[in-house]
C-alpha positions, 0 to 999 in steps of 0.5 A: 500500500502506498503511503497516504502522503504519496496518495495525497500528492498524486491526487493533487498532481492529477487534478492539476493536470486535468485542469490544465487540459480543460483550459487548453481545450477551451483556449483552442476552441476560442482561437480556432477559426469558425467553420460556420462563419466564413467572415472569421479570417484564417491566419496562415504563415506562407513560406512559399506560394504554391505556384507563380500565379499566386504571386503576380510579378511586375517584370518592370520592377526588380524581382527577388528569387527566394530559394527554398532549396539548395538548387533553385531553378526558375523559368524565363521567357525570352522573346526577341531582344529580351535581356536580364541582369542576375545579381548574385550577392554573397551575404557571408560576412566572414573574411576570405569566404569567396563562394562559387556559383555555377549556372546552367541553362535549358532551352524549351524545358517546358517548365513554367514554375520555379522549383526550390524558389519563388519570385517576389517583387523587391520593394524600392527604398525611398529616396530619403528615409522618413523621419520615423525611420531614422533608427535613432539608437537607444543609447547615445554617446555623451559628447566630451565637455569643452574642457577636454576638446581641442581649444577654440581658435580664440584661445591662447594655449601655452607654447607646444613642447620643443621635442617629443617622441612617438612610437610607430609600427614600422615592420610587417610583424604582429601588431601585438608585439612591442618589438615591432615598434620604433621610437621616433624622436621629433622636433617642433617646426610650426604651431598655431592656436590649435595645431602643432607640427613635429618633424622626424629628426632624421629629416631636415625641414628644407627637404620638405616640399615648399609650402607644405607646413604652412599648407597643413596649418592653414588647411586644418585651421580654416577648412577642416577642423571646424567642418569635421567638428560640426558635422562629426563631433569634437576631437578630445584633447588627450594629452591636454596640450590644447593642440592637435598634433601632426607628426611628419615622418619619412617612415610612412614611405617604408612601412611594413618593412619597406613594402608599403607607402601611405600618405597618412593615418590615425591610430585609434589606440592613441586616443585611449589612455588605458592602452600602454606604450608603445601601442598608444602614444596617449595623444590626439594626433595624425601621422603624415608622410613627409613627402606630401605636397600642398594642394587638393590632395592634401585637403582631401587627405586631411579631411579624411584623417581628421574624421578618423581622429573625431571617430576615434576620439568619440569612441575612446571617450571615458563615459560614466557607463559601467561598460566603459568606452566603446569598441573601436569602429570597424575598419570598413565603416571607419574608412567609409565615413572618412571618405564621404567627408572628403570635399574632393575625389583625389583619395577615392576616384581610383578606388571607385574605379577599381571596385567598378572594374571587378565588383564581385572580388571586393568585400564590403564588410571587413571589420579588420583590414590588416588581419584580413590581409586586405589593408590598402586594398583599393577595391574594398575601399571603393566599395565602402566609399560608395556604400556609405555615400549611398546611405548618406544620400538617402538620409532625410535629415542631412545629418548622417555623419553626425548620427553615424559617429555618435552611434554606440554600435558598430558593424552591420548592426549599426547600419541597420539601426541608422537606416531602419533596414535589415542588412541583407535587404539593404545590401540588395537595394544597394546592389540594385543601385549599383546596377543602375550606374551601368544601365542608366547613364544618368545615375552616376557618382556625383562629381565636383566642378564642371566634369561630366557625370562619367568622370570622377577626379582623374578617372572615367567611370562606367559603372560596375562591370557586368559579366555577359552570359551568352546563353546561345553559345554557352549553356553554362556559366560560373562566378566567384563572389567574395564575402559581402560582394555582388556579382552582376551577370548579364543574360542574353541570347541571339535572335534565333534562340527565343522561347522558354528557358530554365536557369539552374543555380548551384549556389551556396547557403548565404546566396541572395538572388535578384533578377532585373529585366533590361529594357529594350532601348537598344543602347547596350554597348559591347566592348572587347580588347584583344592582342593584335599580332601584325604580319603573317608570322603571328610573333609579337613585336619586340618593341610594342604591344598592339591591342585591338579595341572593338566596340559594338554600339547603336547604329548612328552613335559615335565613340567620343572618348576612350580611357586606358588605365593600369589596374590592380587591387593594390596599385596606387593612384599615381601608378594607374596613370589614366590616359584619355583619348578624344576620338576626333583628335586621333591620328590616321596612322600609328607612328610608333613613337617610343615611350608613348601610348598611341591610338588610331581608328582602324575601321567602322562597319555594320553588323546585325543592325549594330555599328562596330568600330575597331581601334588600334592601341600601340603600347611601348613595351618599355612602359609595360616593364614598369607595370609589374604590379598591375593586373591588367589594363582597363579600357573604358569608352563613352559613346554618344547616341543619335538622341544625344544620350551618353552611354559607357562600357569597360573591359579588361585586357590581361597583360602578357607575362612573357618578358621582353628579353624572351620576345627578343630571343624569339625574334632573333631565332626566327630571323636565323 
């Protein structure tokens, strides 16, 4: 027999269970939809439509392809002249996670509904975010008080110290190894009420470019400090000397053991008193290359670096919160906000050009460029420059830089709160905006001065490059896409292959697909560059490299401008040397002048209703010998249509790897 106490407990337990079951039954009756009254709505969570007919698609708008399986398949109807743009985004945020997508096409497959995916129109982002979508953070950073900020211009601080020492990371070793830092001794060479300039003692002042020191002082005092303070926030006076410190040093021409040369930088740890030497100089300061020259480049550089100083100052500020100071801004965001504060384009024109050349190769989200081995990767910098500039343009309050620098978060969570959009959807909308740069010439990067919308600084822009997949000639295609990067695949067929087609996609888990039907306006360009071998023996010239540039453009249109530049992810601005040719001024024949690029209009003819123009470019091999760091030559072209509309295209030409000496030997052996 069970003890009485156990029996009583069992009775109570049984009664409780019975009561709970009755309550759940009553609740289910209340919440179940009525089978008698049809007016009671039935709420369902639909993960995918049963068929495409349940979700009408407007093909004049962008279309999401939402995968529900590992290998989505979707039909396309191709009539005469139909073309599509498939945007493939890699949403993986881990560095070095390049993914490969493989695609195949089946003609006349008979399939009319998507498989393992479904279509849905993409809502367009408004031109500006509404006031209630600003994503105001739940916690705001308190501004430093005026006593800890750099003094106002009407203040008179004491004279700056005559000599100072600073630690600088100069090797290619670990950032956390104190032995990789050198102690730089410097002397004061100029000061103003808010700026003190020090020069590395290994260099003499008369070795600096004329006007550089005065240019730095005047630019900071009259054009940069007040602007950055008002739009981003004040710079905290870390060392309490009343001035912002500048260190000019030749070390910046030989960083990473002599492998890297940069114009300037700010080290966030310098603004943190809690970080020990040599990892921090406990000073509000900026490092500048002593080889700089005054001018627009100096203004853009100082605007960029002082923005870094403001960001580092705000995030290092010792708040009263138990959590302490904020984390450093992630590198991609830190560089992006600094780029959009530049008044000119000398520090980003070549980076935007490099990103546009191969957008699928350059990740947007990179928390630490150095550890990801992407430091000084100009394509990555071009990506974030365009992305944050786009975020700035859709900001309705015109205070995006201020809200950005004062937001306590960092990374994609910060961007989500600032724009009130989940990052995946924001990334999709941005990739669509990028596509418009190529599809619609009127939507180009805004430029300064009287330049055309195709120009950015010294560089010609043609929007992000599309990879063309001619379904008629090749039923398969593939593309490698870096993490948080976009691949643009242009789908087209010839006039014979019309009808239904099924696209099979073998992708990856964090793949995002968007389909855009290209309007049939006949204004698409095709540009190719191939090596031209003169003579009958097909042996390259020892002295020159000849390239044939073929452009297929609308009938009645005219090629106006051609640009050629050296390209590569780590190629400096000066090494790219963009060259512009106005076709109206080209010589009739190539003169083979040594040391000079030459171009001539070879011929113009019609083909399948299009106009085709061939150009010959002659490049001295002595110039190519200097292009050892370049990946390729990038050709860009501007065409004017009969309706006075301007369109552009670009293509890459891979530089030959065979050295001139071997070409010379080949030529001699042929003659013998």
